[in-house]
MARKOLVO-40501 format. One line per field, with one value per residue: x, y, z of N, C-alpha, C in turn. Coordinates in pm, 1 decimal. Example, Ala and Ser with C-alpha at 12.3 -4.5 7.8 and 13.67 -1.06 7.14 Angstrom:
// residues 2
n_c1: 1319.0,1285.0
n_c2: -569.0,-225.0
n_c3: 780.0,708.0
ca_c1: 1230.0,1367.0
ca_c2: -450.0,-106.0
ca_c3: 780.0,714.0
c_c1: 1320.0,1290.0
c_c2: -330.0,3.0
c_c3: 780.0,787.0
***
This chain:
// residues 78
n_c1: -7254.0,-7094.4,-7134.8,-7015.4,-7254.4,-7424.1,-7581.8,-7423.4,-7146.5,-6925.7,-6811.4,-6704.7,-6774.8,-6575.6,-6652.0,-6945.2,-7245.3,-7401.5,-7687.6,-7743.6,-7862.1,-7807.1,-7583.9,-7441.0,-7580.3,-7463.2,-7164.9,-7221.2,-7204.6,-7331.3,-7535.5,-7441.7,-7146.7,-7138.8,-7204.1,-6993.4,-6781.9,-6862.1,-6842.4,-6587.8,-6491.6,-6576.7,-6703.7,-7059.3,-7305.8,-7576.6,-7913.0,-8188.0,-8283.0,-8215.7,-7945.1,-7630.9,-7332.4,-7021.5,-6835.7,-6579.6,-6492.1,-6547.1,-6349.1,-6108.1,-6132.9,-6093.1,-5817.9,-5698.0,-5703.4,-5600.1,-5420.3,-5545.2,-5397.5,-5287.5,-5278.2,-5073.6,-4874.8,-4827.7,-4754.0,-4538.6,-4349.9,-4279.3
n_c2: -5838.2,-5581.0,-5424.8,-5231.7,-5112.3,-5050.6,-4781.3,-4548.3,-4695.3,-4571.6,-4580.5,-4494.9,-4516.2,-4493.0,-4473.3,-4423.7,-4232.1,-4012.9,-3921.9,-3605.7,-3659.7,-3956.7,-3985.4,-3809.1,-3997.7,-4216.2,-4190.1,-4089.6,-3849.3,-3547.4,-3257.9,-3011.3,-3039.3,-3142.4,-2903.1,-2748.6,-2853.2,-2841.2,-2577.9,-2532.8,-2634.4,-2901.6,-3050.1,-3024.2,-3201.5,-3074.6,-3171.0,-3144.4,-3009.7,-3158.1,-3261.8,-3412.5,-3605.8,-3726.3,-3997.9,-4002.2,-3739.9,-3693.9,-3848.3,-3706.7,-3442.1,-3542.3,-3644.9,-3429.5,-3250.6,-3024.6,-3119.9,-3142.5,-2953.8,-3113.9,-3346.7,-3305.0,-3238.2,-3509.1,-3664.0,-3535.8,-3605.6,-3883.4
n_c3: 4311.0,4111.5,3811.1,3510.3,3422.4,3594.3,3820.1,4009.6,3984.3,3925.0,3678.3,3365.8,3037.0,2769.7,2487.9,2506.7,2514.8,2751.8,2943.2,3117.2,3391.8,3392.5,3386.8,3606.8,3815.7,3762.2,3821.2,4075.1,4157.0,4276.3,4108.4,4127.4,4163.6,3884.8,3758.6,3806.9,3664.4,3417.0,3382.8,3405.1,3176.0,3067.5,2790.3,2669.5,2502.1,2300.5,2180.7,2042.3,2284.9,2449.4,2694.6,2657.2,2761.8,2652.2,2705.3,2667.6,2658.0,2947.5,3025.1,2915.7,3038.9,3281.4,3302.5,3190.6,3446.9,3701.1,3984.7,4313.8,4562.4,4812.2,4685.6,4487.4,4664.5,4767.8,4562.1,4503.0,4691.7,4658.7
ca_c1: -7129.4,-7134.3,-7106.3,-7002.1,-7364.9,-7494.0,-7593.6,-7317.8,-7064.3,-6813.1,-6722.1,-6775.0,-6725.2,-6520.3,-6736.7,-7069.4,-7331.0,-7470.6,-7766.3,-7714.9,-7923.9,-7760.0,-7417.4,-7441.9,-7616.5,-7331.9,-7067.1,-7255.0,-7203.4,-7420.8,-7569.8,-7335.1,-7018.7,-7131.0,-7231.2,-6867.9,-6712.1,-6906.9,-6792.0,-6412.2,-6445.4,-6633.2,-6809.0,-7194.3,-7384.5,-7740.1,-7977.6,-8328.2,-8315.1,-8160.7,-7802.6,-7553.5,-7192.0,-6973.1,-6752.8,-6443.1,-6487.8,-6511.3,-6202.0,-6022.3,-6116.6,-6010.7,-5670.1,-5621.3,-5758.2,-5507.3,-5432.4,-5540.0,-5259.1,-5256.0,-5243.0,-4979.8,-4740.5,-4794.5,-4698.6,-4380.9,-4302.3,-4247.7
ca_c2: -5780.9,-5458.2,-5408.4,-5122.1,-5062.2,-5014.7,-4664.5,-4533.6,-4735.9,-4484.1,-4637.9,-4423.9,-4563.1,-4366.1,-4467.7,-4412.3,-4106.3,-4021.0,-3801.2,-3559.3,-3732.4,-4089.4,-3927.2,-3809.2,-4130.2,-4350.2,-4133.2,-4073.9,-3700.6,-3407.9,-3185.3,-2897.4,-3114.5,-3146.6,-2791.3,-2717.0,-2936.8,-2767.9,-2429.6,-2559.3,-2676.4,-3024.6,-3073.2,-3106.1,-3166.0,-3060.4,-3206.5,-3115.1,-2951.1,-3266.9,-3259.0,-3530.8,-3604.7,-3828.0,-4056.9,-3976.3,-3612.4,-3672.3,-3899.1,-3591.7,-3373.6,-3549.2,-3645.0,-3286.6,-3148.0,-3013.9,-3210.4,-3059.5,-2895.3,-3219.6,-3460.9,-3272.0,-3267.5,-3634.8,-3700.1,-3478.6,-3651.1,-3980.5
ca_c3: 4184.7,4042.4,3676.0,3470.9,3362.5,3701.3,3867.8,4092.5,3965.6,3892.6,3567.0,3229.5,2895.0,2681.8,2406.2,2551.2,2533.5,2867.7,2962.3,3229.6,3471.7,3379.9,3434.7,3754.6,3889.8,3711.4,3897.4,4207.3,4207.1,4275.0,4023.8,4156.2,4082.1,3736.2,3689.5,3830.2,3572.1,3294.4,3390.5,3406.5,3051.5,3042.5,2698.4,2668.9,2369.3,2305.1,2071.4,2047.7,2406.2,2563.0,2708.9,2681.9,2801.6,2565.1,2809.9,2627.7,2679.2,3072.7,3066.7,2868.4,3139.7,3449.8,3279.5,3186.0,3539.1,3773.5,4105.7,4419.5,4653.4,4882.3,4594.1,4415.4,4750.0,4797.4,4438.5,4507.4,4819.9,4612.7
c_c1: -7182.3,-7052.2,-7077.5,-7138.0,-7471.6,-7457.4,-7476.3,-7195.0,-6934.7,-6717.6,-6800.7,-6679.3,-6703.1,-6617.0,-6901.2,-7132.2,-7413.1,-7589.2,-7713.2,-7741.2,-7857.5,-7609.2,-7392.8,-7474.0,-7494.9,-7216.3,-7101.8,-7238.4,-7326.6,-7428.9,-7455.6,-7196.0,-7008.4,-7130.7,-7073.3,-6772.6,-6742.9,-6827.9,-6643.3,-6368.6,-6495.1,-6743.6,-6928.6,-7228.0,-7517.0,-7780.3,-8128.4,-8372.7,-8280.2,-8012.6,-7731.8,-7383.3,-7125.0,-6858.4,-6606.6,-6397.7,-6472.9,-6379.4,-6103.1,-6033.3,-6074.3,-5872.8,-5617.5,-5656.3,-5640.6,-5530.6,-5450.3,-5390.6,-5207.8,-5219.0,-5082.8,-4840.4,-4714.9,-4726.3,-4544.7,-4284.5,-4233.3,-4110.3
c_c2: -5649.1,-5472.0,-5256.7,-5024.8,-5010.2,-4863.4,-4681.3,-4632.4,-4687.2,-4507.9,-4559.8,-4485.8,-4485.2,-4382.0,-4442.1,-4256.9,-4141.0,-3901.3,-3739.4,-3626.0,-3862.1,-4065.0,-3909.0,-3905.8,-4239.5,-4298.2,-4122.0,-3930.0,-3626.2,-3345.8,-3049.1,-2925.9,-3095.8,-2983.0,-2696.2,-2749.5,-2861.2,-2642.5,-2421.3,-2627.3,-2827.1,-2998.1,-3106.6,-3068.2,-3151.4,-3119.8,-3230.2,-3097.8,-3077.0,-3267.2,-3385.2,-3513.6,-3734.4,-3864.0,-4019.2,-3834.4,-3604.6,-3722.6,-3781.9,-3485.0,-3420.3,-3551.3,-3492.6,-3161.7,-3141.6,-3071.2,-3116.0,-3028.0,-3025.9,-3326.7,-3423.3,-3286.4,-3421.9,-3705.3,-3640.1,-3558.1,-3773.4,-4009.5
c_c3: 4129.4,3897.3,3611.1,3412.6,3484.2,3747.4,3998.8,4104.6,3974.5,3760.4,3453.2,3128.1,2807.4,2538.7,2388.5,2536.4,2652.2,2888.3,3096.9,3365.7,3495.4,3437.9,3558.5,3861.0,3869.3,3810.3,4040.0,4259.7,4187.6,4146.7,4012.8,4103.8,3929.7,3675.3,3691.7,3713.5,3432.7,3280.4,3348.6,3277.2,3003.5,2917.9,2716.1,2531.8,2383.5,2184.7,2104.1,2211.8,2499.5,2575.8,2725.9,2698.6,2732.9,2685.5,2778.8,2671.1,2849.0,3116.0,3035.5,2971.4,3248.4,3424.9,3284.7,3336.5,3618.1,3905.1,4213.4,4482.3,4709.7,4798.4,4508.1,4531.4,4752.8,4698.2,4444.9,4592.2,4766.6,4532.0
***
């Protein structure tokens, strides 16, 4: 059984703070994907040379992202 605390579960808790490594492992994404998200506006917090992502910032980033053309076309067809 998979819980939200396991790596690769794809679940981000809006109240948790994640290191970049833990974040990419939790979502099962590559570092390049995270770099793209950062360039597109995902907030990253630095404390004493360590970088963190707040779960709420990821959720806001995803919710405010524009859908891909194929996803938008599918929603228009409904």
